[in-house]
Backbone bond lengths (Angstrom), bond angles and torsions (degrees), N, CA, C in turn:
res aa  C-N    CA-C-N  psi(-1)  N-CA   C-N-CA  omega(-1)  CA-C   N-CA-C  phi
1 X - - - 1.453 - - 1.524 108.56 -
2 X 1.363 118.34 131.90 1.461 120.54 -179.14 1.518 111.50 -67.20
3 X 1.319 114.41 150.30 1.459 119.93 179.83 1.526 109.20 -70.49
4 X 1.310 115.87 132.85 1.456 123.08 -176.99 1.523 109.81 -82.97
5 X 1.340 116.89 130.71 1.459 122.03 175.02 1.520 107.53 -83.27
6 X 1.320 116.74 121.67 1.459 121.48 -174.87 1.523 109.39 -111.13
7 X 1.333 116.02 130.85 1.463 123.32 174.86 1.528 106.97 -96.15
8 X 1.325 117.03 112.51 1.462 121.08 -174.67 1.532 111.77 -60.90
9 X 1.313 117.56 -31.61 1.460 120.73 176.62 1.523 111.53 -63.48
10 X 1.332 116.38 -41.70 1.464 120.38 177.07 1.519 111.08 -65.68
11 X 1.320 116.74 -38.10 1.467 120.63 179.94 1.526 109.84 -61.81
12 X 1.329 116.97 -49.54 1.461 119.37 -178.69 1.524 111.90 -69.09
13 X 1.331 117.34 -33.93 1.468 119.99 174.65 1.527 109.56 -61.08
14 X 1.323 116.38 -46.70 1.467 120.87 -179.38 1.524 110.76 -62.04
15 X 1.323 116.94 -42.78 1.466 120.69 -178.55 1.527 112.69 -76.10
16 X 1.326 117.45 -10.23 1.454 121.01 -179.95 1.524 113.90 -72.32
17 X 1.312 116.72 -13.74 1.460 120.64 -178.50 1.534 109.85 -99.71
18 X 1.338 118.41 128.82 1.471 120.25 -177.19 1.529 114.04 -62.86
19 X 1.318 117.69 -33.07 1.471 119.33 177.85 1.521 110.04 -66.98
20 X 1.327 116.84 -42.32 1.466 119.35 179.48 1.528 110.93 -66.97
21 X 1.346 116.97 -36.45 1.476 118.48 175.99 1.527 110.24 -62.98
22 X 1.330 117.08 -39.80 1.465 120.39 178.08 1.529 110.47 -64.20
23 X 1.320 116.89 -38.30 1.462 120.58 178.01 1.523 110.25 -65.17
24 X 1.333 117.11 -45.65 1.471 120.49 178.72 1.529 109.82 -59.89
25 X 1.326 116.83 -42.73 1.463 120.71 178.98 1.530 110.57 -58.38
26 X 1.328 116.38 -47.79 1.465 120.46 -178.36 1.519 111.20 -66.20
27 X 1.319 117.57 -43.37 1.468 121.06 -179.14 1.522 110.74 -67.36
28 X 1.336 117.46 -30.02 1.467 119.41 179.72 1.530 112.22 -68.24
29 X 1.347 117.10 -15.25 1.470 121.18 176.30 1.528 111.74 -76.82
30 X 1.322 116.92 -16.65 1.460 121.34 179.53 1.510 110.44 146.35
31 X 1.335 117.04 165.01 1.471 120.48 179.93 1.528 111.17 -54.78
32 X 1.333 114.93 142.36 1.460 120.33 -177.50 1.525 108.96 -150.02
33 X 1.306 116.44 144.26 1.464 120.38 177.80 1.525 109.30 -73.82
34 X 1.324 115.19 155.25 1.462 120.32 179.98 1.521 110.16 -61.50
35 X 1.324 117.65 -41.09 1.466 119.72 -178.57 1.527 111.60 -64.88
36 X 1.330 117.59 -39.52 1.487 120.05 177.17 1.521 110.61 -69.47
37 X 1.308 116.15 -35.75 1.459 121.07 178.31 1.522 110.44 -64.34
38 X 1.311 117.29 -37.32 1.463 121.83 -176.65 1.528 113.17 -75.88
39 X 1.324 117.96 -23.68 1.474 121.43 -174.30 1.530 114.27 -49.82
40 X 1.331 119.98 -53.24 1.473 118.64 -175.92 1.532 114.48 -80.19
41 X 1.323 117.06 -9.87 1.460 119.79 -178.11 1.519 109.97 -83.80
42 X 1.295 116.74 143.56 1.468 121.01 -177.47 1.532 110.90 -93.49
43 X 1.337 116.06 44.31 1.457 121.64 177.96 1.525 108.36 -135.53
44 X 1.304 116.36 166.43 1.467 120.91 -178.56 1.526 110.68 -71.77
45 X 1.313 115.03 160.82 1.460 120.65 176.61 1.531 109.89 -61.20
46 X 1.327 116.88 -38.06 1.463 120.58 177.97 1.533 111.13 -61.03
47 X 1.326 117.21 -39.74 1.468 120.91 178.09 1.525 110.77 -66.75
48 X 1.327 116.44 -39.29 1.470 120.04 177.05 1.524 109.52 -60.94
49 X 1.318 117.07 -43.60 1.471 121.23 179.64 1.524 110.36 -61.35
50 X 1.330 117.53 -39.57 1.463 120.13 177.42 1.529 111.07 -63.80
51 X 1.321 117.05 -42.47 1.470 120.50 177.04 1.529 110.23 -62.89
52 X 1.315 116.70 -41.26 1.463 120.31 179.50 1.525 111.12 -62.91
53 X 1.329 116.42 -36.69 1.456 119.95 178.71 1.533 110.49 -62.68
54 X 1.325 116.87 -43.71 1.471 120.80 177.81 1.531 109.97 -62.04
55 X 1.325 116.24 -44.51 1.471 120.37 -179.53 1.521 111.50 -64.89
56 X 1.314 116.51 -38.15 1.466 119.97 179.86 1.528 110.58 -69.98
57 X 1.327 116.72 -42.21 1.470 120.31 178.63 1.527 111.75 -64.50
58 X 1.313 117.14 -28.93 1.467 120.71 -179.99 1.523 112.29 -81.46
59 X 1.327 117.00 -12.56 1.461 120.07 -179.99 1.511 113.73 89.22
60 X 1.341 118.08 13.70 1.462 120.48 -179.30 1.525 113.12 -87.98
61 X 1.318 117.43 -30.02 1.461 120.67 177.05 1.515 108.94 -137.42
62 X 1.308 115.50 168.13 1.465 120.66 169.82 1.517 107.17 -136.30
63 X 1.306 114.39 150.05 1.458 119.38 178.61 1.515 108.53 -124.18
64 X 1.322 114.29 153.42 1.457 119.20 174.21 1.513 107.99 -144.53
65 X 1.324 114.67 146.04 1.454 119.82 -177.05 1.521 108.89 -110.04
66 X 1.322 115.48 124.58 1.454 122.52 174.94 1.529 106.92 -121.81
67 X 1.308 116.19 109.31 1.454 119.60 -174.95 1.511 109.61 67.40
68 X 1.323 116.70 -125.08 1.464 121.28 -179.58 1.529 112.37 -96.90
69 X 1.321 117.62 0.38 1.471 121.13 -174.86 1.527 110.55 -106.65
70 X 1.332 115.86 124.81 1.460 121.52 173.50 1.520 107.62 -100.65
71 X 1.332 115.35 124.29 1.463 121.88 -176.90 1.520 109.84 -110.96
72 X 1.328 115.74 139.49 1.467 122.98 179.24 1.524 109.46 -106.29
73 X 1.322 114.75 139.85 1.463 121.78 175.84 1.521 108.29 -134.41
74 X 1.316 115.34 151.65 1.462 119.88 176.90 1.523 108.25 -70.47
75 X 1.307 116.50 144.03 1.465 122.66 175.75 1.522 106.39 -112.42
76 X 1.328 117.34 104.50 1.474 120.06 -174.40 1.521 114.93 -58.08
77 X 1.321 118.67 -25.76 1.467 120.81 -176.56 1.518 112.36 -59.13
78 X 1.326 117.66 -41.39 1.463 120.35 -178.82 1.511 112.44 -65.84
79 X 1.321 116.62 -46.24 1.468 120.34 178.86 1.521 110.84 -67.03
80 X 1.321 116.86 -36.59 1.469 120.24 178.43 1.520 111.12 -64.65
81 X 1.329 116.61 -38.59 1.466 120.15 178.38 1.519 110.72 -64.03
82 X 1.341 117.33 -43.26 1.470 120.87 178.25 1.524 110.43 -63.82
83 X 1.314 116.28 -43.71 1.463 120.65 179.47 1.531 110.59 -61.25
84 X 1.332 116.57 -43.63 1.465 121.29 -179.71 1.538 110.45 -63.44
85 X 1.334 116.54 -43.35 1.462 120.83 -179.72 1.523 110.42 -61.96
86 X 1.328 117.10 -46.64 1.468 121.47 179.53 1.529 110.42 -63.94
87 X 1.325 116.57 -43.52 1.469 120.59 179.79 1.532 110.83 -60.74
88 X 1.331 117.59 -42.42 1.467 121.11 179.53 1.526 111.12 -64.08
89 X 1.325 117.40 -42.73 1.471 120.37 177.87 1.523 110.18 -63.70
90 X 1.330 115.81 -42.11 1.459 120.41 -179.06 1.529 110.55 -62.19
91 X 1.331 116.72 -44.70 1.469 120.56 178.79 1.517 110.88 -61.17
92 X 1.319 116.31 -41.78 1.460 121.33 179.17 1.527 110.68 -60.78
93 X 1.330 117.36 -46.63 1.463 120.75 -179.36 1.520 111.76 -69.93
94 X 1.303 118.45 -34.31 1.467 120.18 176.67 1.522 110.43 -64.02
95 X 1.338 117.14 -40.75 1.472 120.13 177.11 1.532 110.68 -62.57
96 X 1.326 116.36 -43.37 1.471 120.19 179.73 1.529 110.85 -63.75
97 X 1.316 116.84 -42.51 1.461 120.02 179.34 1.526 111.63 -67.59
98 X 1.327 117.03 -35.95 1.468 120.38 175.52 1.523 110.25 -62.12
99 X 1.340 116.62 -44.51 1.473 119.63 178.43 1.529 110.67 -63.23
100 X 1.332 116.60 -40.87 1.457 119.85 178.28 1.537 109.89 -63.33
101 X 1.305 116.78 -41.70 1.469 120.89 177.94 1.518 111.11 -61.32
102 X 1.336 116.55 -41.38 1.456 120.44 178.02 1.538 110.98 -63.55
103 X 1.328 116.18 -42.13 1.482 119.85 179.51 1.536 110.73 -64.86
104 X 1.320 116.17 -41.12 1.467 119.31 -179.44 1.525 112.02 -70.62
105 X 1.317 117.04 -25.36 1.461 120.74 -179.32 1.517 112.99 -81.73
106 X 1.343 116.53 -13.81 1.464 119.27 -179.66 1.527 109.44 -69.06
107 X 1.362 115.26 141.97 1.470 118.98 179.94 1.501 113.23 -70.45
């Protein structure tokens, strides 16, 4: 399978919506059909499909259709990109805080 190019802005945009975060949470438990995914959500199936499209375009999930059933699976590339971005920012701020601590510790 080719490596997916992930746009970190799209990933954070997708995760910015609570319904999409709930969908990612449910899909991360294992493959699930769109109809089963929509059952506990208080929105229409059409709205769920729109959310899935945003999540798929961001690289967080992938869907495939077999017969009449569309199944959703987590796409690790999107979550890995978000994790990497957060980790890089965290490392940067830790270095800055370490330097500040060193400056404050000087006599």
